[in-house]
MDAnalysis code that builds the backbone (N, CA, C; Angstrom):
import MDAnalysis as mda
import numpy as np

u = mda.Universe.empty(171, n_residues=57, atom_resindex=np.repeat(np.arange(57), 3), trajectory=True)
u.add_TopologyAttr("name", ["N", "CA", "C"] * 57)
u.add_TopologyAttr("resid", np.arange(1, 58))
u.add_TopologyAttr("resname", ["MET", "VAL", "GLU", "VAL", "VAL", "ILE", "LYS", "SER", "VAL", "LYS", "ASN", "GLY", "PRO", "ASN", "LEU", "VAL", "LEU", "VAL", "ASP", "LYS", "LYS", "ALA", "GLN", "VAL", "ALA", "LEU", "CYS", "ARG", "CYS", "GLY", "HIS", "SER", "LYS", "SER", "LYS", "PRO", "LEU", "CYS", "ASP", "GLY", "SER", "HIS", "HIS", "ALA", "ALA", "ASN", "PHE", "GLU", "ALA", "ASP", "GLU", "LYS", "GLU", "THR", "LYS", "ILE", "LEU"])
u.atoms.positions = np.array([
    [-50.040, 15.243, -39.137],
    [-49.610, 16.190, -40.139],
    [-50.761, 17.138, -40.474],
    [-50.456, 18.393, -40.611],
    [-51.446, 19.417, -40.931],
    [-51.732, 19.391, -42.433],
    [-53.014, 19.457, -42.788],
    [-53.405, 19.506, -44.194],
    [-53.755, 20.956, -44.555],
    [-53.060, 21.487, -45.565],
    [-53.314, 22.854, -46.039],
    [-53.794, 22.771, -47.486],
    [-54.937, 23.414, -47.747],
    [-55.533, 23.407, -49.084],
    [-55.903, 24.841, -49.449],
    [-55.617, 25.214, -50.691],
    [-56.096, 26.482, -51.236],
    [-57.279, 26.129, -52.129],
    [-58.447, 26.627, -51.773],
    [-59.658, 26.331, -52.540],
    [-60.145, 27.610, -53.203],
    [-60.139, 27.600, -54.524],
    [-60.688, 28.714, -55.292],
    [-62.184, 28.461, -55.430],
    [-62.979, 29.292, -54.805],
    [-64.427, 29.143, -54.815],
    [-64.969, 29.653, -56.156],
    [-65.904, 28.932, -56.741],
    [-66.503, 29.368, -58.011],
    [-67.061, 30.773, -57.841],
    [-66.604, 31.675, -58.699],
    [-67.029, 33.079, -58.706],
    [-66.754, 33.791, -57.377],
    [-65.740, 33.319, -56.640],
    [-65.450, 33.898, -55.336],
    [-63.969, 33.913, -55.009],
    [-63.650, 34.015, -53.723],
    [-62.265, 34.177, -53.289],
    [-61.491, 32.860, -53.240],
    [-60.202, 32.980, -52.925],
    [-59.368, 31.828, -52.598],
    [-59.443, 31.642, -51.095],
    [-59.855, 30.476, -50.662],
    [-59.901, 30.167, -49.240],
    [-58.669, 29.363, -48.862],
    [-58.039, 29.745, -47.766],
    [-56.935, 28.965, -47.225],
    [-57.530, 28.097, -46.122],
    [-57.511, 26.791, -46.335],
    [-58.079, 25.836, -45.387],
    [-56.951, 25.089, -44.681],
    [-57.014, 25.051, -43.361],
    [-56.070, 24.273, -42.571],
    [-56.889, 23.236, -41.822],
    [-56.585, 21.983, -42.092],
    [-57.359, 20.872, -41.541],
    [-58.863, 21.081, -41.751],
    [-59.221, 21.460, -42.984],
    [-60.601, 21.633, -43.449],
    [-61.343, 22.806, -42.818],
    [-60.627, 23.701, -42.136],
    [-61.248, 24.896, -41.548],
    [-60.698, 26.133, -42.247],
    [-61.592, 26.994, -42.731],
    [-61.173, 28.215, -43.413],
    [-60.458, 29.146, -42.443],
    [-59.274, 29.589, -42.830],
    [-58.483, 30.499, -42.010],
    [-58.538, 31.925, -42.542],
    [-58.595, 32.057, -43.870],
    [-58.617, 33.378, -44.486],
    [-59.203, 33.260, -45.894],
    [-59.867, 34.329, -46.345],
    [-60.395, 34.408, -47.709],
    [-59.614, 35.501, -48.432],
    [-58.948, 35.128, -49.502],
    [-58.112, 36.059, -50.253],
    [-58.798, 36.470, -51.548],
    [-58.757, 37.767, -51.833],
    [-59.380, 38.319, -53.038],
    [-58.718, 37.766, -54.289],
    [-59.525, 37.421, -55.267],
    [-58.979, 37.081, -56.580],
    [-59.697, 37.818, -57.706],
    [-60.637, 38.700, -57.341],
    [-61.339, 39.475, -58.365],
    [-60.653, 40.816, -58.635],
    [-59.866, 41.293, -57.662],
    [-59.162, 42.566, -57.823],
    [-59.954, 43.780, -57.380],
    [-61.178, 43.597, -56.889],
    [-62.027, 44.737, -56.522],
    [-62.118, 44.998, -55.019],
    [-61.530, 44.147, -54.201],
    [-61.613, 44.303, -52.749],
    [-60.949, 45.597, -52.292],
    [-61.575, 46.261, -51.358],
    [-61.004, 47.475, -50.784],
    [-60.047, 47.132, -49.645],
    [-59.997, 45.858, -49.250],
    [-59.120, 45.439, -48.156],
    [-58.145, 44.353, -48.615],
    [-57.611, 44.508, -49.845],
    [-56.665, 43.537, -50.384],
    [-55.523, 43.318, -49.411],
    [-55.054, 42.130, -49.252],
    [-55.331, 40.937, -50.048],
    [-56.563, 40.165, -49.587],
    [-57.273, 40.654, -48.571],
    [-58.443, 39.955, -48.055],
    [-59.675, 40.217, -48.909],
    [-60.557, 39.261, -48.962],
    [-61.819, 39.400, -49.683],
    [-62.807, 40.180, -48.820],
    [-63.485, 41.144, -49.441],
    [-64.530, 41.886, -48.725],
    [-65.897, 41.701, -49.364],
    [-66.008, 40.740, -50.287],
    [-67.281, 40.446, -50.942],
    [-67.538, 41.260, -52.200],
    [-66.579, 42.072, -52.615],
    [-66.755, 42.919, -53.803],
    [-66.978, 42.122, -55.081],
    [-66.610, 40.850, -55.086],
    [-66.787, 40.029, -56.284],
    [-68.259, 39.920, -56.685],
    [-69.170, 40.053, -55.716],
    [-70.607, 39.987, -56.033],
    [-71.014, 41.163, -56.917],
    [-70.672, 42.376, -56.505],
    [-71.038, 43.581, -57.265],
    [-70.311, 43.637, -58.605],
    [-69.112, 43.059, -58.662],
    [-68.312, 43.090, -59.884],
    [-68.717, 41.990, -60.866],
    [-69.647, 41.119, -60.453],
    [-70.056, 39.973, -61.280],
    [-68.860, 39.131, -61.715],
    [-67.932, 38.930, -60.770],
    [-66.724, 38.148, -61.018],
    [-67.092, 36.710, -61.356],
    [-66.454, 36.183, -62.387],
    [-66.677, 34.798, -62.787],
    [-65.352, 34.072, -62.907],
    [-65.264, 32.941, -62.246],
    [-64.062, 32.106, -62.328],
    [-64.420, 30.695, -61.882],
    [-63.654, 29.743, -62.365],
    [-63.904, 28.345, -62.039],
    [-63.438, 27.988, -60.632],
    [-63.942, 26.892, -60.159],
    [-63.553, 26.342, -58.862],
    [-62.324, 25.448, -59.062],
    [-61.409, 25.487, -58.094],
    [-60.219, 24.638, -58.142],
    [-59.716, 24.426, -56.735],
    [-59.053, 23.318, -56.509],
    [-58.522, 23.018, -55.182],
    [-57.078, 22.547, -55.334],
    [-56.187, 23.119, -54.526],
    [-54.768, 22.766, -54.574],
    [-54.301, 22.402, -53.179],
    [-53.744, 21.207, -53.030],
    [-53.201, 20.779, -51.744],
    [-51.753, 21.219, -51.661],
    [-51.384, 21.777, -50.509],
    [-50.016, 22.218, -50.274],
    [-49.313, 21.120, -49.480],
    [-48.202, 20.670, -49.980],
    [-47.469, 19.580, -49.316],
    [-46.385, 20.134, -48.420],
])
């Protein structure tokens, strides 16, 4: 069975992990120029958010 996890990185993007390998980084700061993908804009924006992990069943 494939394990899918959405990991919200502290002060960073949402990572979609499939079998513990990152497949895509999704913007959650709102500043990315390539939405919905993260382009690292959260650094310049001083984005702050907690870390969280959600398993998809």
